[in-house]
C-alpha positions in Angstrom: 79.7 98.6 123.8 77.4 100.8 121.3 79.7 101.7 119.0 80.7 97.8 119.0 77.6 96.7 118.4 77.0 99.0 116.2 79.6 97.6 114.2 78.8 94.0 114.3 75.1 95.3 113.4 76.4 97.4 109.8 79.1 94.1 108.8 76.0 91.7 109.1 74.7 93.7 106.4 75.0 92.2 102.9 75.5 95.7 101.4 78.6 96.3 103.6 82.3 95.3 101.4 84.7 96.8 104.6 84.3 98.7 108.0 87.6 101.0 108.7 88.2 103.2 111.7 90.0 106.7 111.1 91.2 109.6 112.6 92.8 109.6 116.5 90.9 106.6 116.8 92.8 104.0 114.8 96.1 105.3 116.4 97.1 106.1 119.8 96.5 109.7 120.2 92.6 108.9 121.6 91.3 109.2 124.7 88.5 107.8 126.2 85.8 111.2 124.4 87.4 111.5 121.2 85.2 110.7 118.8 84.5 107.7 116.0 85.3 108.5 112.2 84.0 105.1 111.1 84.2 104.1 107.4 81.8 102.4 105.7 82.4 100.8 102.6 79.2 99.7 100.3 78.4 97.3 97.1 75.6 99.2 97.1 74.0 102.5 99.0 72.6 101.3 102.6 69.1 102.8 102.6 68.7 105.7 104.6 65.7 103.4 106.5 68.0 100.6 107.2 71.2 103.0 109.0 68.2 104.8 111.0 67.2 101.8 112.1 70.2 100.4 113.1 71.5 104.0 114.3 68.3 104.1 116.7 69.5 101.3 118.2 72.7 102.9 119.0 72.9 106.2 119.4 71.4 109.6 121.3 71.3 111.5 118.6 71.5 111.4 114.5 72.0 113.0 112.0 70.9 111.2 109.0 72.7 112.0 105.6 74.6 114.8 105.9 76.1 115.4 102.7 78.7 118.5 103.3 81.8 116.6 102.2 81.0 112.8 101.6 77.7 111.6 102.4 78.2 110.9 106.4 75.6 110.1 108.9 76.7 112.5 112.2 75.5 110.9 115.5 76.2 110.5 119.3 76.4 107.3 120.7 74.0 106.9 123.3 77.0 106.4 125.7 77.7 109.9 124.9 80.8 109.8 122.2 80.1 111.8 119.2 81.1 109.3 116.0 81.5 110.5 112.1 79.9 107.9 109.3 81.4 107.8 106.2 79.7 105.7 103.5 81.8 105.3 100.5 82.3 103.2 97.3 85.7 101.4 97.7 86.0 100.8 94.1 85.8 105.3 93.5 88.0 105.0 96.2 90.3 102.8 94.8 90.7 105.2 91.8 90.3 108.4 94.1 94.2 106.6 95.8 95.8 106.2 91.9 95.1 109.2 90.5 97.3 110.6 92.9 99.2 108.0 93.9 99.9 105.9 90.3 98.7 109.3 88.2 101.0 111.6 90.4 98.2 114.5 89.7 98.6 117.3 92.7 95.6 119.3 94.2 95.3 122.6 95.6 96.6 121.3 99.2 95.5 118.1 100.8 96.7 116.5 98.0 97.9 113.3 99.8 95.0 112.7 102.6 93.1 110.1 101.5 95.9 107.9 100.9 96.8 108.5 104.0 93.5 107.7 105.4 94.0 105.0 104.0 97.5 103.8 105.0 96.2 105.1 109.0 93.1 102.7 109.1 92.2 99.8 111.2 89.9 97.2 109.2 87.5 96.4 111.4 86.0 94.0 108.9 86.5 93.1 105.6 84.1 90.7 104.1 86.8 89.8 100.8 89.9 90.9 101.8 90.2 94.0 99.5 90.4 97.0 101.5 93.4 95.2 102.9 94.7 94.1 99.5 94.1 98.0 98.6 96.3 99.0 101.9 99.2 96.5 100.9 98.9 97.8 97.1 99.4 101.5 98.0 102.3 100.7 101.3 104.7 101.7 98.6 107.7 104.3 98.6 106.3 108.2 98.5 106.3 108.8 94.5 109.1 111.3 93.1 106.7 112.5 90.5 104.3 113.3 92.8 106.0 115.3 95.5 107.4 116.8 92.3 104.6 117.9 91.6 103.0 118.8 95.0 106.0 121.1 95.4 105.7 122.8 91.9 101.7 123.0 92.1 101.5 124.3 95.2 104.5 126.7 95.6 102.9 128.5 92.4 99.8 128.8 94.3 101.5 130.8 97.3 103.6 133.3 95.6 105.3 134.5 92.2 101.9 134.9 89.7 98.8 137.1 89.3 96.6 134.8 91.2 99.0 133.8 94.1 97.5 133.9 97.3 99.7 136.1 98.7 98.7 138.4 96.5 95.0 137.5 97.6 95.4 138.5 100.9 97.7 141.9 100.8 95.0 143.0 97.8 92.1 142.1 100.3 93.9 143.7 103.6 94.5 146.9 101.6 90.6 147.2 101.2 89.6 145.7 104.8 87.9 142.4 103.5 88.7 141.3 107.0 86.2 137.4 105.6 88.6 137.4 102.1 91.4 137.8 104.4 90.9 134.6 106.7 89.6 132.8 103.0 92.4 133.2 101.2 94.8 132.9 104.3 93.4 129.7 105.0 94.1 128.2 101.1 97.7 129.7 101.4 98.0 127.3 104.6 96.5 124.5 102.8 99.3 124.6 99.7 101.7 125.9 102.7 101.5 122.2 104.0 100.9 120.5 101.4 104.7 121.1 100.2 105.9 120.4 103.9 104.4 117.0 103.9 105.4 116.4 100.0 109.1 117.6 101.3 109.6 115.3 103.4 107.8 112.3 102.2 105.1 112.4 104.5 101.4 111.3 103.3 98.8 114.5 104.7 97.1 113.6 107.8 94.5 116.8 107.7 93.5 119.7 109.0 94.1 118.7 112.6 97.3 119.1 114.7 99.5 120.3 111.6 102.0 122.1 113.1 102.8 119.4 115.7 102.5 116.5 113.5 105.2 118.1 111.4 107.0 119.3 114.1 107.0 115.8 115.6 107.7 113.7 111.8 109.2 115.9 109.1 112.8 115.5 108.7 113.5 119.0 107.5 111.1 121.9 108.3 112.1 125.8 107.2 113.9 127.8 109.3 111.7 129.8 111.7 108.9 127.3 111.6 107.2 127.3 114.0 107.6 131.4 114.9 107.0 132.1 111.3 103.7 130.9 111.5 102.9 132.3 114.9 104.2 135.5 113.4 101.5 135.6 110.6 98.6 134.8 113.1 99.5 137.6 115.6 99.8 140.0 112.7 96.9 139.2 110.8 94.3 141.6 112.3 96.1 143.7 115.0 99.1 144.4 112.8 98.0 144.0 109.5 101.1 146.1 108.1 103.3 143.9 108.8 101.4 140.2 106.2 103.1 141.3 103.7 106.2 140.4 105.4 105.5 137.5 107.7 104.2 136.3 104.3 107.2 137.2 102.2 109.6 135.2 105.1 107.1 132.5 105.1 107.4 131.3 101.3 111.1 132.9 100.9 112.0 130.1 104.4 110.3 127.2 102.9 112.3 127.7 99.2 115.6 128.2 100.7 114.2 124.6 102.6 113.7 123.7 98.7 116.3 124.4 97.5 118.8 122.8 100.2 117.0 119.7 99.9 117.9 119.2 96.0 
């Protein structure tokens, strides 16, 4: 009830062009306590006063105007369910998608997350149908050049260059710099999974459940995919002498998988 009322009140504002539901709530992987990820596409930014007035009607807790990644209002609805409300401009969002899908620009991990977000969002309100048209425009086969660019860029980040993540992790381990070890391992995984999804021509689903999604949807995976990941994480701080070997296995198995596809 509170979620539906919130969407109804937001859709009545003239600044709001489209409203889309993302995350698990947009599909079939949610339960009654799953959070809401709500995307508000605005022609002009809504004022904090306007947002607060509406949120106070539907939410028991409000963090207004967080801007850690995107502009967000992070709240708890009065029924106890958390909701993340992200405020976007559809033109800017469209340009971001075009940079990846049309211009084939690869990132350091998570390259196709916004494309995935577009394709898998459930439209709740679309004043002039522009969001639906954007979905239709980018419901296209995975571009071969984008796949190539993601793999090439991120394989170089994994290994083979002076600043590659494997070298940084080993250096941090020798210094017993556990914070840096954790940071660079996370970066390694960002690039590793960007390659996994790209080589399978899957858009990147984001940072949650990547292993399970890869196992369920990828048509090809490196040998000992789960086991190799588990070995690395078990060894990182308990058996650091094994980490260099673990990274080499992960990287070489991934490279062998890529070679088998060509």
